[in-house]
Structures are given as structure tokens and as C-alpha cells.
C-alpha positions as CSV (number, residue, x, y, z in Angstrom):
1,L,5.2,-24.7,2.5
2,V,8.1,-26.0,4.6
3,Y,8.1,-22.8,6.6
4,Y,4.5,-23.3,7.6
5,L,5.2,-26.9,8.6
6,R,7.9,-25.7,10.9
7,V,5.6,-23.2,12.5
8,I,2.9,-25.9,13.0
9,A,5.6,-28.2,14.5
10,V,6.7,-25.5,16.9
11,M,3.1,-24.7,18.0
12,W,1.9,-28.2,18.4
13,M,4.9,-30.4,19.2
14,G,6.8,-28.2,21.6
15,R,10.3,-27.0,21.3
16,F,11.8,-26.9,17.8
17,E,15.3,-25.8,17.0
18,V,15.9,-24.1,13.7
19,E,19.5,-23.3,12.6
20,L,19.7,-20.2,10.5
21,P,22.6,-19.7,8.2
22,S,25.0,-17.1,9.4
23,F,26.0,-14.4,6.9
24,P,29.4,-12.7,7.0
25,P,29.3,-9.1,8.1
26,R,28.9,-6.7,5.3
27,R,31.3,-3.8,5.1
28,V,29.4,-1.0,3.6
29,S,30.8,2.5,3.7
30,A,28.7,5.2,5.3
31,V,26.8,7.4,2.9
32,A,28.4,10.8,2.6
33,G,26.7,13.7,1.0
34,R,23.2,14.2,-0.1
35,S,21.4,14.2,-3.4
36,P,19.2,17.1,-4.4
37,E,16.5,14.6,-5.6
38,A,16.1,13.2,-2.1
39,D,15.7,16.6,-0.6
40,A,13.3,17.9,-3.2
41,R,9.9,18.9,-1.8
42,A,6.7,17.6,-3.4
43,Q,5.4,19.8,-6.1
44,P,2.3,21.8,-5.3
45,E,0.3,19.9,-8.0
46,V,1.0,16.6,-6.2
47,A,-0.1,18.1,-2.9
48,L,-3.3,19.5,-4.5
49,V,-4.2,16.1,-6.1
50,A,-3.6,14.4,-2.8
51,I,-5.8,16.9,-0.9
52,L,-8.6,16.6,-3.5
53,A,-8.5,12.8,-3.4
54,A,-8.6,12.8,0.4
55,A,-11.6,15.3,0.4
56,A,-13.5,13.2,-2.2
57,T,-12.9,10.1,-0.2
58,I,-14.2,11.7,3.0
59,F,-17.1,13.3,1.2
60,F,-18.3,10.2,-0.7
61,G,-17.7,8.1,2.4
62,I,-20.1,10.3,4.4
63,V,-22.6,11.1,1.6
64,P,-22.4,8.3,-1.0
65,S,-25.8,9.0,-2.7
66,P,-24.4,11.5,-5.4
67,L,-22.0,8.8,-6.5
68,F,-24.7,6.1,-6.6
69,E,-26.9,8.4,-8.6
70,L,-24.1,9.1,-11.1
71,V,-23.4,5.4,-11.6
72,S,-27.1,4.7,-12.0
73,D,-27.4,7.4,-14.7
74,V,-24.4,6.1,-16.5
75,G,-25.8,2.6,-16.4
76,T,-29.1,3.8,-17.8
77,S,-27.4,5.6,-20.6
78,F,-25.4,2.4,-21.5
79,T,-28.6,0.4,-21.8
80,G,-29.9,2.8,-24.5
81,L,-26.7,2.2,-26.6
82,L,-27.2,-1.6,-26.7
């Protein structure tokens, strides 16, 4: 909440100075070497599922009536069970 009050103060009341804490520089060694897990390619099954999901999204986005009819039929069958 305080962050948003500062934003409003800057926008409506002119110049507003905010002092941010300074952090000491981190000394991190460079990454040397590679891991086989990071270089592994996606499995063909994952690519196939992604392609099928994309195709279904595009198809039902352009022609949604088969999906609506399926949902209507499922709803009708549920009313017979109750």
C-alpha cells in the first residue's frame, strides 16, 4: 500500500525523492560447464501434445459449434441422471 501512495505522491505532488537501499556487490563465480539436462531437447511426445493442443485451439476458435453441441449433449445426458 505504501508503494502506491508514493506513486500517487509523485504523480500529483511533483518531485518525490526515494532513497533505495544500496546492496553490496555480489561476487558470483561464472558458470563453467554445462549440464546434459539443460541441453536436452523436448521429447517428441511433448511436441506432439503441444501441436495437437494448438490445432484444437485454432479449430475450436474458428468453428466452435462442434464443441457447443458436445457440451449441450453432455448437459442433456446429466439431466436424465438426476
